[in-house]
C-alpha positions as CSV (number, residue, x, y, z in Angstrom):
1,M,0.0,0.0,0.0
2,R,2.5,2.5,-1.2
3,V,2.2,6.3,-1.6
4,R,2.7,5.7,-5.4
5,E,-0.3,3.4,-5.4
6,R,-2.4,5.7,-3.3
7,L,-1.6,9.1,-4.8
8,G,0.2,8.3,-8.0
9,I,3.5,9.9,-6.8
10,S,6.7,8.1,-7.9
11,P,9.5,7.4,-5.4
12,R,11.7,9.9,-7.3
13,R,9.1,12.6,-6.9
14,Q,8.6,11.7,-3.2
15,R,12.4,12.2,-2.7
16,Q,12.3,15.5,-4.5
17,L,9.4,16.7,-2.3
18,T,11.4,15.6,0.8
19,R,14.4,17.6,-0.3
20,V,12.3,20.7,-1.0
21,M,10.9,20.6,2.5
22,E,14.3,20.1,4.0
23,L,15.7,23.2,2.2
24,S,12.6,25.1,3.2
25,L,13.2,24.2,6.9
26,V,16.7,25.8,6.6
27,G,14.9,28.9,5.2
28,I,12.4,28.9,8.1
29,F,15.3,28.7,10.6
30,F,16.8,31.9,9.1
31,V,13.4,33.6,9.1
32,G,13.5,32.9,12.9
33,V,17.0,34.4,13.1
34,D,15.8,37.5,11.2
35,R,12.8,37.9,13.5
36,G,14.8,37.1,16.6
37,N,12.3,34.4,17.4
38,L,13.8,31.6,19.4
39,G,10.6,29.4,19.0
40,I,10.9,29.4,15.2
41,M,14.6,28.7,15.2
42,V,14.3,25.8,17.7
43,N,11.3,24.2,16.0
44,A,12.9,24.5,12.5
45,G,16.2,23.2,13.7
46,I,14.6,20.2,15.5
47,A,12.4,19.5,12.4
48,F,15.4,19.6,10.1
49,A,17.3,17.1,12.4
50,I,14.3,14.8,12.4
51,T,14.2,14.7,8.6
52,H,17.6,12.9,8.7
53,V,16.5,10.3,11.2
54,P,15.2,7.9,8.5
55,A,18.6,7.8,6.7
56,V,20.4,7.2,10.0
57,I,18.0,4.4,10.9
58,E,18.4,2.7,7.5
59,R,22.2,3.1,7.5
60,D,22.9,2.1,11.1
61,Y,20.1,-0.3,11.9
62,H,19.2,-1.6,8.4
63,I,15.5,-0.8,8.9
64,P,14.0,-0.1,5.5
65,M,12.8,3.5,5.2
66,D,11.6,4.0,1.7
67,A,10.8,7.3,0.1
68,G,7.1,7.2,1.2
69,L,7.9,6.8,4.9
70,T,10.6,9.5,4.7
71,L,8.1,11.8,3.0
72,W,5.5,11.0,5.7
73,I,7.9,12.0,8.5
74,T,9.2,15.1,6.7
75,T,5.8,16.4,5.9
76,A,4.7,16.1,9.6
77,V,7.7,18.1,11.0
78,F,7.7,20.5,8.0
79,L,4.0,21.5,8.6
80,H,4.7,22.0,12.3
81,A,7.7,24.3,11.6
82,V,5.6,26.3,9.0
83,G,3.0,26.7,11.7
84,T,5.3,28.6,13.9
85,L,5.6,31.3,11.3
86,G,1.9,32.3,11.8
87,P,-0.5,29.6,10.6
88,Y,-0.9,28.2,14.2
89,Q,-2.4,31.6,15.2
90,N,-4.1,32.6,11.9
91,V,-5.3,29.3,10.3
92,W,-7.9,27.6,12.5
93,W,-7.4,24.1,11.1
94,W,-3.6,24.1,10.9
95,D,-3.0,22.8,14.5
96,H,-5.6,20.1,13.9
97,V,-3.9,18.8,10.8
98,T,-0.4,18.8,12.3
99,H,-1.6,17.0,15.4
100,A,-3.4,14.3,13.3
101,L,-0.3,13.8,11.1
102,S,2.1,13.7,14.0
103,A,-0.1,11.3,15.9
104,S,-0.2,9.0,12.9
105,L,3.6,8.8,13.1
106,V,3.5,8.1,16.8
107,A,1.0,5.3,16.1
108,A,3.2,3.9,13.4
109,V,6.2,3.7,15.8
110,G,4.1,2.0,18.4
111,Y,2.5,-0.4,16.0
112,A,5.8,-1.4,14.3
113,T,7.5,-2.0,17.7
114,V,4.7,-4.1,19.2
115,R,4.1,-6.1,16.1
116,A,7.8,-6.9,15.9
117,L,7.7,-8.1,19.5
118,D,4.6,-10.1,18.7
119,A,6.4,-11.8,15.8
120,H,9.6,-12.4,17.7
121,Y,8.3,-14.0,20.9
122,D,6.4,-17.2,20.5
123,D,4.6,-16.8,23.8
124,V,3.2,-13.4,22.8
125,Y,0.1,-13.2,20.7
126,L,-1.7,-10.0,20.0
127,P,-5.0,-10.3,18.0
128,P,-5.6,-7.8,15.2
129,R,-8.5,-6.3,17.1
130,F,-6.3,-5.7,20.1
131,M,-3.7,-4.1,17.9
132,F,-6.3,-1.7,16.6
133,V,-7.2,-0.7,20.2
134,F,-3.6,-0.6,21.2
135,I,-2.7,1.9,18.5
136,L,-5.5,4.3,19.6
137,M,-4.6,3.9,23.3
138,F,-0.9,4.4,22.6
139,V,-1.6,7.6,20.7
140,V,-3.9,9.0,23.4
141,A,-1.4,8.3,26.1
142,F,1.4,9.9,24.2
143,G,-0.8,12.9,23.4
144,V,-1.6,13.4,27.1
145,I,2.1,13.3,27.9
146,W,2.8,15.8,25.1
147,E,0.1,18.2,26.4
148,V,1.6,18.0,29.9
149,V,5.1,18.8,28.4
150,E,3.6,21.8,26.5
151,F,1.9,23.1,29.7
152,G,5.1,22.7,31.7
153,I,7.3,24.5,29.1
154,S,4.8,27.3,28.8
155,G,4.5,27.7,32.6
156,L,8.3,27.6,33.0
157,A,8.7,30.3,30.3
158,V,6.2,32.5,32.2
159,V,8.1,32.1,35.4
160,L,11.4,32.9,33.8
161,G,10.0,35.7,31.8
162,A,11.2,34.1,28.5
163,K,9.5,33.3,25.2
164,T,8.2,29.8,25.1
165,V,9.1,27.4,22.2
166,L,5.8,25.5,22.7
167,T,2.5,27.2,23.3
168,Q,-0.4,25.9,25.3
169,Y,-3.7,27.6,24.4
170,G,-6.0,26.3,27.2
171,L,-8.2,23.4,28.1
172,G,-10.4,23.6,25.0
173,D,-7.5,23.5,22.7
174,T,-6.0,20.6,24.6
175,M,-9.2,18.6,24.2
176,L,-9.3,19.3,20.4
177,D,-5.6,18.3,20.2
178,L,-6.4,14.9,21.8
179,M,-9.3,14.4,19.5
180,F,-7.2,15.0,16.4
181,N,-4.5,12.8,17.9
182,T,-7.1,10.0,17.9
183,V,-7.9,10.8,14.3
184,G,-4.3,10.3,13.4
185,G,-4.2,7.0,15.3
186,L,-7.3,5.9,13.4
187,I,-5.6,6.7,10.1
188,T,-2.6,4.5,11.0
189,A,-4.8,1.7,12.4
190,I,-7.0,1.6,9.3
191,W,-4.5,2.2,6.5
192,G,-1.0,2.5,7.8
193,T,-0.4,-1.0,9.2
194,A,0.0,-2.6,5.8
195,Y,2.4,0.1,4.7
196,L,4.6,-0.7,7.7
197,S,5.1,-4.4,7.0
198,D,8.7,-4.0,5.7
199,V,9.6,-2.1,8.9
200,V,8.0,-4.7,11.1
201,G,9.8,-7.5,9.2
202,A,13.2,-5.8,9.6
203,L,12.7,-5.1,13.3
204,T,11.7,-8.8,13.9
205,E,14.8,-10.0,12.1
206,R,17.0,-7.7,14.2
207,L,15.4,-9.0,17.4
208,D,16.0,-12.6,16.1
209,G,19.6,-11.8,15.4
210,Q,20.2,-10.3,18.8
211,M,18.6,-13.3,20.4
212,Q,20.8,-15.7,18.5
213,G,23.9,-13.6,19.4
214,A,23.0,-13.8,23.0
215,E,22.6,-17.6,22.8
216,Y,26.0,-18.0,21.2
217,E,27.6,-15.9,23.9
218,R,26.0,-18.1,26.6
219,Q,27.3,-21.2,24.9
220,D,30.8,-19.8,24.7
221,D,30.7,-19.1,28.4
């Protein structure tokens, strides 16, 4: 269930879109420098670093991160960084979209990890229906933690009299964030799981390899 099949975008075009967004993040960082806005600089810098995580994972851990997955990750952090330029305050739906997209990535990480553990350990069996519920609960739990972090950083900035890099807009906004987090989890639970099969397989093989290595070490001892 590739991006090419869903949207008709070739892997080459996906990589090009990823590069454009990476270069745009560099531009956003310098916009923050020009404005003297620490929040823009920090969010753009972190987003740019995250766009290179797929390459590191593939190179160092041999986990397949194809062009579609990389585009997925890059789009999520890019839209968040763009939001700090003004859309978060001026475009009512921007925050909802970024929360749903980010939550879909969190759900993907949770799903891939748990499915790999399920495949690796013979005494662990997680039914498909349970996985669906797990993805949603995992996203909701992570979303709650994130909202607490946002609240803490905003409160600390007020105490220190500094500008905050993350903004908390109140209880109503928090509830909406959690709702759209759930939407993102649903997207992954319904459509994203088949797309992550290669990642799950690679994680399972890595766990199997580590288990075999540990057994060889015990035998040598």
